[in-house]
C-alpha positions in Angstrom: -0.1 -0.3 0.3 2.3 2.3 -1.1 0.4 4.2 -3.3 -3.3 5.8 -3.8 -3.5 3.9 -7.0 -3.3 1.1 -4.7 -6.4 2.2 -2.8 -8.2 3.6 -5.6 -8.3 0.7 -7.6 -12.0 -0.4 -6.3 -13.6 2.6 -5.6 -15.6 4.2 -8.3 -16.1 7.3 -7.5 -11.6 7.9 -8.2 -10.0 4.7 -10.0 -10.6 7.0 -13.7 -8.7 10.0 -12.2 -6.0 11.3 -14.4 -2.4 10.7 -12.7 -1.7 14.1 -12.0 -5.7 14.2 -10.0 -4.3 11.2 -7.8 -0.4 12.5 -6.6 -2.3 15.5 -5.7 -5.3 14.0 -3.4 -1.8 11.5 -2.7 0.2 13.7 -1.2 -2.9 14.6 1.4 -3.3 11.1 2.4 -2.7 8.9 5.4 -2.3 5.4 5.6 -3.2 3.6 8.7 -2.8 0.2 9.8 -5.3 -1.4 12.5 -5.3 -4.7 13.9 -9.0 -6.7 14.7 -11.0 -5.0 17.3 -9.3 -1.1 17.0 -11.4 1.3 16.5 -10.5 4.4 14.1 -13.7 6.3 14.9 -16.3 6.3 17.7 -20.0 6.9 17.3 -20.1 10.7 17.7 -17.0 11.7 16.4 -17.1 14.7 13.6 -16.2 12.8 10.2 -12.7 14.1 9.2 -11.5 11.7 6.6 -12.9 9.8 3.3 -11.8 6.4 5.0 -10.8 3.3 2.2 -9.8 0.1 3.2 -7.0 -1.0 1.4 -7.2 -4.2 2.6 -9.2 -6.5 5.5 -12.5 -4.8 6.6 -14.1 -3.1 8.9 -17.7 -2.5 10.5 -19.9 0.2 11.3 -21.8 -0.3 14.4 -23.9 0.8 16.6 -24.5 -0.2 20.1 -27.5 0.2 23.2 -26.9 -0.3 26.6 -27.5 -3.3 26.9 -24.4 -4.2 25.1 -26.0 -5.7 21.9 -24.4 -4.6 19.1 -26.3 -3.4 15.3 -23.9 -3.6 12.8 -25.2 -0.9 9.9 -22.3 -1.8 7.3 -19.2 -4.4 6.4 -16.9 -2.4 4.5 -14.0 -4.7 2.3 -11.5 -3.6 -0.1 -12.0 -0.8 -2.2 -15.3 0.5 -0.3 -15.1 4.2 1.4 -16.7 5.3 4.2 -17.5 8.8 5.1 -18.6 10.2 1.9 -21.3 11.9 2.9 -19.1 15.0 5.3 -17.7 15.6 1.5 -21.4 17.7 1.2 -21.6 19.0 4.8 -20.2 18.6 8.0 -21.8 15.6 9.9 -20.7 13.1 12.6 -20.2 8.8 13.1 -23.4 7.0 13.6 -22.1 4.0 14.8 -18.8 3.2 15.9 -16.5 2.3 13.3 -13.6 -0.7 14.1 -11.6 -3.6 12.3 -12.9 -6.7 11.9 -9.4 -7.8 11.2 -6.0 -6.8 10.4 -6.9 -4.4 8.0 -5.4 -1.2 5.9 -6.9 1.9 5.1 -5.9 5.5 3.5 -7.5 7.9 5.6 -8.2 11.0 2.4 -8.9 14.5 3.8 -12.5 15.7 3.6 -10.7 19.1 2.4 -8.8 17.7 0.1 -11.5 15.2 -1.2 -13.3 18.3 -2.1 -11.1 20.7 -3.4 -10.6 17.0 -6.1 -14.5 17.6 -6.5 -14.3 20.5 -7.3 -11.9 20.1 -10.1 -13.2 17.2 -11.4 -17.0 17.9 -11.4 -17.5 14.5 -12.8 -16.4 12.5 -9.5 -19.0 14.1 -8.5 -21.9 12.6 -10.8 -19.9 8.9 -9.7 -20.1 10.0 -5.6 -23.3 10.9 -6.2 -24.4 6.9 -7.8 -22.6 5.2 -5.5 -24.7 6.9 -2.3 -28.1 5.9 -4.6 -26.7 2.4 -4.7 -26.4 2.5 -0.8 -29.4 4.0 0.2 -31.3 1.9 -2.3 -29.4 -0.6 -0.4 -30.3 0.8 3.6 -33.7 1.1 2.5 -34.2 -2.5 1.4 -32.4 -3.7 4.8 -34.8 -0.9 6.3 -38.2 -3.0 5.1 -36.6 -6.1 6.0 -36.3 -6.1 9.5 -39.5 -4.6 9.2 -41.9 -6.7 7.4 -39.6 -10.0 8.5 -39.2 -11.9 11.0 -36.2 -13.1 12.1 -36.4 -17.0 10.1 -37.1 -15.1 7.2 -34.3 -12.9 7.2 -31.5 -15.8 8.1 -33.4 -17.1 4.2 -32.6 -13.8 2.8 -29.2 -13.7 3.6 -29.3 -17.1 2.7 -30.1 -16.7 -0.7 -28.3 -13.7 -1.3 -24.9 -15.3 -0.5 -26.5 -18.6 -2.5 -26.2 -16.5 -5.4 -22.7 -16.8 -5.8 -22.6 -20.3 -4.7 -21.4 -23.2 -5.8 -23.9 -25.7 -7.5 -23.1 -29.3 -7.3 -25.6 -33.1 -6.9 -26.1 -32.1 -3.7 -26.8 -28.3 -4.0 -25.6 -25.3 -3.4 -22.2 -24.9 -1.8 -21.6 -21.3 -0.1 -19.2 -19.6 2.0 -20.4 -17.3 4.4 -18.1 -14.5 3.9 -18.5 -12.7 7.8 -18.8 -14.8 11.3 -22.3 -16.5 12.4 -21.8 -13.6 15.1 -22.1 -11.3 12.1 -24.7 -12.3 10.3 -26.9 -12.2 13.2 -25.9 -8.5 13.5 -26.6 -7.7 10.1 -30.0 -9.6 10.5 -30.4 -7.8 13.5 -31.5 -10.9 15.8 -28.8 -13.0 19.0 -26.2 -15.2 18.1 -28.4 -17.4 20.1 -31.7 -17.1 18.1 -30.0 -17.8 14.6 -28.0 -20.6 16.3 -32.0 -22.2 16.8 -33.3 -21.3 13.3 -29.8 -22.4 11.9 -30.8 -26.0 14.0 -34.2 -25.9 12.1 -33.6 -24.9 8.7 -31.0 -28.0 9.3 -33.8 -31.0 10.8 -35.7 -29.6 8.0 -33.5 -30.8 5.1 -33.3 -27.0 3.6 -29.7 -26.5 4.5 -26.9 -29.0 5.7 -23.9 -27.2 7.5 -20.3 -28.1 6.9 -17.9 -26.0 8.4 -17.9 -23.3 10.8 -18.9 -21.1 7.4 -19.6 -23.4 4.5 -23.1 -24.0 4.2 -24.7 -26.7 1.7 -28.7 -25.5 0.7 -30.3 -28.7 -0.4 -33.7 -27.3 -1.1 -33.5 -23.6 -3.0 -37.6 -24.0 -3.2 -38.0 -24.4 -0.1 -35.7 -21.7 0.7 -37.1 -19.6 -1.3 -40.6 -20.2 0.0 -39.6 -19.3 3.5 -38.5 -16.1 2.6 -41.4 -15.0 1.6 -43.5 -16.1 4.5 
């Protein structure tokens, strides 16, 4: 992670910039390595940087007094956090922490704003990215409000199964995150999630082959469960 293009290569609104613009942005960039559990920002902190993940994974999560956590968003290489602050001063809505050892690029808010002024097409691509995130957020909100936990789990498994490997006994999938993160993502507890996984297994809909490996044995029944 020696230069900006290594961070910007997967970021849609940055990767097509001319070399001189990337060099200009690179002069204001900071690199940071974080270990699992390290915090990059606390809920309520002002957003001062656009955080780009170069390697590893981050999460933005909210916690309540009881200790329960709701993962708002998981960020992977090429994804970024803090873009709303490019349009108006704002604060972090959740804690931003590392899920595993990670390298990130911190791009100063004012430096990115200067870049947008010089290259208006960057703003258009950024708004497109925000629109996709808004659509995804609306879907998650709808799922939490309209679907029960079993349905939300089925929807999550179907989402991952779309990129799974088909075989004679079903679709083999590898979850991109541990089950505890899946529980937080779908708005339930690990214990409740475990009970529903056991029910899906007992019903012959899935088979678990490892900590994060699942074979979807009956895709039609999983779809029916998701639809209620």
